[in-house]
Structure formats: C-alpha cells, structure tokens
C-alpha positions in Angstrom: 207.2 46.4 175.8 206.2 43.0 177.0 203.6 42.0 174.3 204.6 39.9 171.3 204.5 41.8 168.0 203.7 39.6 165.0 205.1 41.2 161.9 204.7 40.1 158.3 207.3 41.6 156.1 207.1 41.7 152.3 210.8 42.2 151.4 213.0 40.6 148.8 216.2 41.8 150.5 217.0 39.7 153.6 219.4 42.4 155.0 216.6 45.0 154.8 214.3 42.5 156.6 216.7 42.1 159.5 217.2 45.8 159.6 213.5 46.4 160.1 213.3 43.7 162.8 216.3 45.1 164.6 214.8 48.6 164.6 211.6 47.3 166.2 213.5 45.3 168.9 215.6 48.4 169.7 212.4 50.2 170.4 211.5 47.5 173.0 209.2 45.3 170.9 209.4 41.5 171.3 209.1 40.6 167.6 207.9 37.6 165.8 208.6 38.3 162.1 208.3 36.4 158.8 209.6 37.4 155.4 207.7 36.8 152.1 208.4 38.1 148.6 205.9 36.3 146.4 202.1 36.6 146.1 201.6 32.9 146.9 203.7 33.1 150.1 202.1 36.3 151.2 198.6 34.9 150.8 199.6 31.7 152.6 200.9 33.7 155.6 197.8 35.8 155.7 195.7 32.7 156.2 198.1 30.9 158.6 198.6 33.7 161.3 196.8 36.6 162.9 199.3 39.4 162.1 199.5 42.6 164.1 201.1 44.7 161.4 202.4 44.3 157.8 205.5 46.1 156.5 206.0 46.0 152.7 208.6 47.3 150.2 207.1 49.1 147.2 209.2 47.4 144.6 209.6 43.6 144.8 210.6 41.5 141.8 207.5 39.7 140.6 205.5 41.4 143.3 204.7 44.8 144.8 203.4 46.6 147.8 200.3 47.7 145.9 199.5 44.1 145.0 200.0 43.0 148.6 197.7 45.8 149.8 195.0 44.7 147.3 195.3 41.1 148.4 194.9 42.1 152.0 191.7 44.0 151.2 190.3 41.2 149.1 190.6 38.8 152.0 188.7 41.2 154.2 191.5 41.7 156.8 192.0 44.9 158.7 195.7 44.8 159.5 197.7 48.0 159.6 199.8 48.2 156.4 202.9 50.3 156.3 204.9 50.9 153.1 208.7 50.9 153.6 210.6 51.7 150.4 214.0 53.0 149.4 212.7 55.0 146.5 209.1 56.1 145.9 207.7 59.1 144.2 205.2 61.4 145.7 202.5 60.4 143.2 203.0 56.7 144.0 202.9 57.4 147.7 199.6 59.3 147.4 198.2 56.4 145.3 199.2 53.8 147.9 197.7 55.9 150.8 194.5 56.4 148.9 194.4 52.6 148.3 194.3 52.0 152.1 197.9 52.0 153.3 198.2 53.2 156.9 201.5 55.1 156.3 204.7 55.0 154.4 208.4 55.4 155.3 211.6 55.8 153.5 214.3 53.2 154.3 216.7 55.9 155.1 214.4 57.2 157.9 213.7 54.1 159.9 214.1 56.0 163.2 210.4 56.8 162.8 209.4 53.1 162.3 208.8 52.2 166.0 206.6 55.3 166.6 204.6 54.8 163.4 204.1 51.1 164.3 203.0 52.1 167.9 200.6 54.6 166.5 199.0 52.2 164.0 198.7 49.5 166.7 196.9 51.9 169.0 194.6 53.0 166.2 193.9 49.4 165.2 193.0 48.6 168.8 190.6 51.6 168.8 189.1 50.4 165.5 188.6 46.9 166.9 186.9 48.3 170.1 184.7 50.6 168.0 183.8 47.7 165.7 183.0 45.5 168.7 180.9 48.2 170.2 179.0 48.7 167.0 178.4 45.0 166.7 177.3 44.8 170.3 175.0 47.8 169.7 173.6 46.2 166.6 173.0 43.0 168.6 171.4 44.9 171.4 169.2 46.8 168.9 168.1 43.6 167.3 167.3 42.1 170.8 165.6 45.3 171.8 163.6 45.3 168.6 162.6 41.7 169.1 161.5 42.5 172.7 159.5 45.5 171.6 157.8 43.7 168.6 156.8 40.7 170.8 155.6 42.8 173.8 152.0 42.2 174.8 151.5 45.9 175.3 151.7 48.7 172.7 154.9 50.8 172.4 155.1 54.0 170.5 158.3 56.0 170.3 158.1 59.6 169.2 160.1 62.8 168.8 159.3 65.9 170.9 156.4 67.4 169.1 154.6 64.1 168.6 156.1 62.7 165.3 156.1 58.9 165.7 159.4 57.1 165.1 158.5 53.5 165.9 155.4 51.4 166.6 155.5 47.8 167.7 153.1 45.1 166.6 150.8 45.4 169.6 150.4 49.2 169.0 149.6 48.5 165.3 146.9 46.0 166.3 145.6 48.3 169.1 145.0 51.3 166.8 144.6 49.5 163.4 147.5 51.3 161.6 150.4 49.7 159.9 154.0 50.5 161.0 154.4 52.5 157.8 151.2 54.5 158.5 152.4 55.2 162.0 155.6 56.7 160.6 153.6 59.4 158.9 151.5 60.2 162.0 151.8 62.3 165.1 149.8 62.0 168.3 146.8 64.1 167.2 144.7 61.4 165.4 145.3 58.9 168.2 143.8 60.7 171.2 140.8 62.8 172.0 142.4 66.2 172.6 139.1 67.7 173.6 139.7 66.0 176.9 141.6 68.7 178.9 143.4 65.8 180.8 145.3 65.0 177.7 147.0 68.4 177.4 147.5 68.5 181.1 149.3 65.1 181.3 151.4 65.9 178.2 152.6 69.1 179.9 153.3 67.2 183.0 155.4 64.7 181.0 157.4 67.5 179.3 158.0 69.1 182.7 158.9 66.2 184.8 160.2 63.7 182.2 157.5 61.1 182.8 153.8 60.6 183.4 151.0 58.0 183.6 147.4 58.6 182.7 144.2 57.2 181.2 143.2 58.7 177.9 140.3 58.2 175.5 142.0 56.9 172.4 140.8 56.6 168.8 141.4 53.7 166.5 141.8 54.1 162.7 138.2 53.1 162.1 137.0 55.9 164.5 136.2 53.5 167.4 137.0 55.0 170.8 138.6 53.0 173.6 140.2 53.6 177.0 144.0 53.6 176.9 146.5 53.7 179.8 149.6 55.5 178.7 152.9 55.5 180.6 155.4 57.9 179.1 159.1 58.6 179.8 161.6 60.8 178.1 165.1 59.5 177.5 168.1 60.4 175.2 169.5 58.2 172.5 173.2 57.6 171.8 173.3 60.8 169.9 171.9 62.8 172.8 168.5 63.4 171.1 165.3 63.3 173.2 163.0 60.3 172.5 159.7 59.8 174.2 158.7 56.2 174.9 155.0 55.5 175.4 153.8 52.2 176.8 150.1 51.6 176.0 147.5 49.3 177.4 143.9 48.9 176.2 141.9 49.1 179.5 138.5 49.3 177.9 137.4 46.0 179.5 138.7 47.1 182.9 137.0 50.5 182.7 133.7 48.8 181.7 134.1 46.4 184.6 134.7 49.4 186.9 131.7 51.2 185.6 129.6 48.1 186.0 130.9 47.8 189.6 130.1 51.4 190.2 126.6 50.9 188.9 126.3 47.8 191.1 127.5 49.6 194.1 125.1 52.5 193.5 122.2 50.0 193.2 123.4 48.2 196.3 123.6 51.5 198.1 120.0 52.4 197.0 118.8 48.9 198.1 120.6 49.2 201.5 119.0 52.7 202.0 115.6 51.3 201.0 116.0 48.4 203.4 117.1 50.7 206.2 114.1 53.0 205.5 111.8 50.1 205.5 113.3 48.8 208.8 112.8 52.3 210.3 109.3 52.5 209.0 108.6 49.1 210.5 110.1 50.1 213.8 108.0 53.3 213.8 104.9 51.3 213.0 105.6 48.7 215.7 106.4 51.4 218.3 103.2 53.2 217.5 101.2 50.0 217.8 102.8 49.2 221.1 102.2 52.7 222.4 98.7 53.3 221.0 97.2 49.8 221.1 98.9 47.7 223.7 99.8 50.7 225.8 96.2 51.9 225.9 94.8 48.4 226.6 97.3 48.0 229.5 96.3 51.5 230.8 92.6 50.6 230.7 93.3 47.4 232.6 95.3 49.3 235.2 92.4 51.8 235.6 90.0 48.9 236.2 92.4 47.3 238.7 92.9 50.6 240.5 89.1 50.8 240.8 88.9 47.3 242.1 91.8 47.9 244.6 90.0 51.0 246.0 86.5 49.4 246.2 87.4 45.9 247.2 86.6 45.0 250.8 87.3 41.4 250.4 89.7 39.6 252.7 93.5 40.2 252.4 94.3 37.4 249.8 91.9 39.0 247.2 93.3 42.4 247.9 96.9 41.2 247.5 96.1 39.5 244.2 94.6 42.7 242.9 97.7 44.6 244.0 100.1 42.0 242.4 98.1 42.4 239.1 98.4 46.2 239.4 102.2 45.9 239.8 102.4 43.5 236.8 100.3 45.8 234.6 102.4 48.9 235.6 105.6 47.0 234.8 104.1 45.9 231.5 103.3 49.5 230.7 106.8 50.7 231.5 108.3 47.9 229.5 106.1 48.6 226.5 107.1 52.3 226.6 110.8 51.3 226.8 110.5 48.9 223.9 108.6 51.4 221.8 111.2 54.1 222.7 114.1 51.8 221.7 112.4 50.9 218.4 111.7 54.5 217.5 112.0 57.3 220.1 109.1 59.6 219.8 111.4 62.5 220.6 113.2 62.0 217.3 110.0 62.7 215.3 108.5 65.2 217.7 111.5 67.3 218.8 114.2 66.8 216.2 117.8 65.6 216.1 119.4 68.0 218.6 116.9 67.2 221.3 116.9 63.5 220.5 120.7 63.3 220.9 120.5 65.1 224.2 117.7 62.7 225.3 119.8 59.8 224.2 122.7 60.9 226.3 120.4 61.2 229.3 118.9 57.8 228.8 122.5 56.4 228.4 123.4 58.0 231.8 120.3 56.5 233.5 121.0 53.0 232.0 124.8 52.8 232.6 125.5 55.3 235.4 128.2 56.8 233.2 128.2 60.6 232.9 127.2 61.5 229.4 126.9 65.1 228.0 125.7 66.5 224.7 127.1 69.7 223.3 126.5 71.8 220.2 123.7 71.5 217.7 122.9 72.3 214.1 120.3 74.0 211.9 118.0 71.0 211.4 116.5 72.6 208.3 119.6 71.5 206.5 119.0 67.8 207.4 116.5 65.4 205.9 114.3 63.1 208.0 116.3 60.1 206.7 119.6 61.7 207.6 118.4 62.5 211.1 117.7 58.9 211.6 121.1 57.8 210.4 123.0 60.3 212.7 120.8 59.2 215.6 121.5 55.5 215.0 125.2 56.2 214.6 125.3 57.9 218.0 123.2 55.1 219.5 125.6 52.4 218.2 128.6 54.4 219.4 127.2 54.7 222.9 126.4 51.0 222.9 130.1 50.3 222.0 131.2 52.5 224.9 128.9 50.6 227.3 130.1 47.2 226.2 133.8 47.7 225.6 135.2 51.1 226.8 135.1 50.8 230.6 134.7 54.6 230.6 133.6 57.0 233.3 132.7 59.9 231.1 131.3 60.3 227.5 130.9 63.5 225.5 128.7 63.8 222.4 129.1 66.8 220.1 127.5 67.9 216.8 128.5 71.0 214.9 128.9 72.5 211.5 132.3 72.5 209.8 132.3 74.4 206.5 130.4 72.2 204.1 130.1 69.3 206.5 128.4 68.3 209.7 130.5 66.5 212.3 129.2 64.2 214.9 131.8 63.1 217.5 131.6 60.7 220.4 134.5 60.8 222.9 135.0 58.6 225.9 137.8 58.4 228.5 137.9 54.6 228.5 140.6 52.0 228.0 140.9 52.7 224.2 142.4 50.3 221.7 145.0 50.0 219.0 143.6 51.3 215.7 146.3 49.5 213.7 144.7 46.2 214.6 141.5 45.2 212.8 138.5 45.6 214.9 136.0 42.8 215.2 133.4 44.9 217.0 130.1 44.7 215.1 129.2 48.2 216.4 132.2 49.8 214.6 131.3 47.8 211.5 127.7 49.1 211.6 128.9 52.7 212.2 131.3 52.5 209.2 128.6 51.1 207.0 126.1 53.8 208.0 128.7 56.5 207.4 129.6 55.0 204.0 125.9 54.8 203.0 125.6 58.6 203.3 129.0 59.4 201.7 130.4 60.2 205.1 133.8 59.7 206.5 134.5 57.8 209.7 137.6 58.8 211.7 138.7 56.9 214.8 141.3 58.3 217.2 142.3 55.9 219.9 145.2 54.3 221.8 145.4 51.8 224.7 144.8 53.7 227.9 144.0 57.0 226.1 140.3 56.7 225.4 138.5 56.8 222.0 137.1 59.5 219.8 134.9 58.7 216.9 134.1 61.4 214.3 131.6 61.1 211.5 131.7 63.8 208.9 128.9 64.0 206.3 128.8 66.5 203.4 125.9 68.9 203.4 125.0 68.0 199.9 124.3 64.5 201.2 122.3 65.8 204.2 119.8 67.9 202.3 
C-alpha cells in the first residue's frame, strides 16, 4: 500500500493504540495515527484533520465510543467508524451498529482489522463518488431546468400515452396554462385530433423515435394557432421512456405563407391576363396587317401590273413601274411574314399539331437546319390559351437553338404521358453545363411560361452532347 492512511484512535491505553497501529502497518498501510481519550481532544482532532478512518474503544474513562460516534454525526462528518473493544455485549454491539458504526471488532481478533479497514475505505470511496455524482446530477438538473425555463421556444415533456410531466415558461405562455394545470393534462386538449396528420405523425414518432410536423394547436381559451412540433423519445436515468417536444408558434409564418400564396396566385392571374392581352393584341395587329395593309398593297400591285402591261412609254417609265411593282411585292411578303410571326393564322385555323409542324418547316427555311415534328395529341383536351403557350414555348426553344446551339438537326415531339402532355425539343448542338446558371433569356422565358401553367421544365444537356428540353403539363391544367 503506498497511500497514507490517516487514523484517529479513541483509546485510553497507549499499548492498545500501538498494537492497532502495528497491525495496520503489518498489512502494508503507511499509517499516520493520533490517540485521543477525552471528548475535547476528540472534537479538536475532528476539526484539525481530514481523517480516513476512526477506531474507538467502547469503554474509555470519562468518554465512550458511543459518545464519539454521536459527536462525529453532530459535526456532519462521514468518516468510517469502527468500534474496537475488549469486552462488549451483543446488545451493546447492535446498539452501536444501529447508531451508525461501520463495524466492530474484538481486541482479541485484530487479525481482521486490516481487511475491515480496507473494506470500509473502499465503501467510503464509493459513497463519496456516489455523493459527488448526485451533486453533479443535481447541478446539471438545475442548469437544465434553467435552460428549459428560459428557452424562447416551448418545451413539453410527457410520458408515453401523453401525460405531461413538465412544461416550461414559454409553453405555458403559448397555451395559456399554468405549469400546475399542465401536470394534470395530456395531449388531447392541446391539438386538433380531427386532423389525420396528428395521429399519423404521433405514430411515426412512436415507430422511429422522433418526428417533426406542423399541427393545429388549441390554447386554453379555445383560440387555434399553428404549432411546429419536434419530438424525440429518450430514456431517463432510470431507463424510463420520456418524450421531449419542442414547440414553436408559427402562426405568423403560416399567415405570411398564405399571403404569399395568395399574392403568387394573383400575380399568376395577372401574368396570364397580360399574356392573353398581348396575344389578343398580336392577333388584332396581324389581322389588320393582313386584312387592311395587305389588301391595300395587293390593290396597288394590281394597278401597277395593269400599268406595266399597258404602258408604252419609253424605257425609264417602264423601269420605274417595274421597280414599284418589286417594292410592293416585297412589302406584301414582309407584311405576311410580320403578321405570321405575330400570330400565325395556322394556329387558329388548323390547330396545335399542324402549327408545330408548320413552325418546324419555317425554322428549316429560315435557318437551313433540318427540323422535324413527330407525334401529336388529341386537341380536344387542350384549351385555346394552352395551345398558344405550347406554341410559344416551342417557338422560343427553336430561337434558342438558332442563336446558341450550333446544331445540324432538331427534333420536336409532342405526346401524351399518362395524365400529362410532354413537349420535347432535342438538338444535336454543342450543349452546355446545366449545373451553371444560364443567362439565356429564352430559357428564362420558357421556364416562366411552363411555371404559369403548372408545368415542369426539364433540361438535359452537357458540353458536346446536345440539348433536350422537356415541358410536361398536367391535363387538369390543359383543359
């Protein structure tokens, strides 16, 4: 043994004192011992030294082991106390043990002294560790309680089954109950269990040990509010399951989300109205160009044709008439092209399938790039407004191909996919990295048009691998 053993001995016989010390040293203890035999000296030594163990005779003139034990208790000290006596009756021994002595030995059996001391030292160490752990646990609980009470979010702890164990200040303020009222409640008055999501999320928590959800909660006064609940199941020091729920009143956020949703719907309606107004204006201008300006130009051309045929004037006059004829013919072609670009008559006269096929042919004539249309849909499923949107999306996609793709072949396809219509435009051009944000206004326009009809825009491209753009629109939006 290499640790110092500090022993206080209550013994009036010096020879017995040395006998006890020698017995401990023989067992390997390094002993620091002091002998006392009066109440005053015993009390003085208790206060002057931190003793590891106390050995006391039962009978001491003017003093006793029972008195020493009582003084030890009165001073609040937890030092192992072993009674060592030459003669002690069984009744007295039982009384001393019940009073708090650790053990007792007879002086004629000191061979047990070292083992008893060793045992009591070990048990004292265990008691100190347990006491320190309890004190640390108490300190942690106080700190934990302070953190919970001062948390800005609500915290409810409950037993499995819903009985509430603890509610912090924020939870009390959130629901309007006192902590004492919470202790008599379970979850049922706090949430709207008519909402199937409540039962579903509670079952998910019980199955997986945690969950996070938004519930409609109910205050004590009956007011309803949106509450975000994060729940986790853990076990306390006794191994019992505890459910910790962290609560946040998200009513303001939900109201803001609803307002934003309403704003977005109104913005979407306004955008649709503006697009329809723009298409109507294009249609009107195209009709005016075709019907009014086109007819006037055609009438002028007829007159110039007549003059060209019947003019017998010298060559300069003839040439001027022919130049005027050429200019009027060019004006008629340009007017038709402008009218067609504003609002192709084929879209209103022949429908979406034919207009997309016509658009591919016009693209081929303009660019020299081979462009094919495949597929088709039942146009009875598609409203006039939606036909315009799909036509414009294809128009913008082909414009993108012409400006950026450096392609030699383009394929446009439209088909039915379950409850959706898919319009796809594929080119074999240079492609681009889809991970990098695109600044092409064409793609931005396509994305906005797709979003305005609740459609999805899918882009598949890579440098050197061409580009495929897919727009999928639900049938419920198309009708």
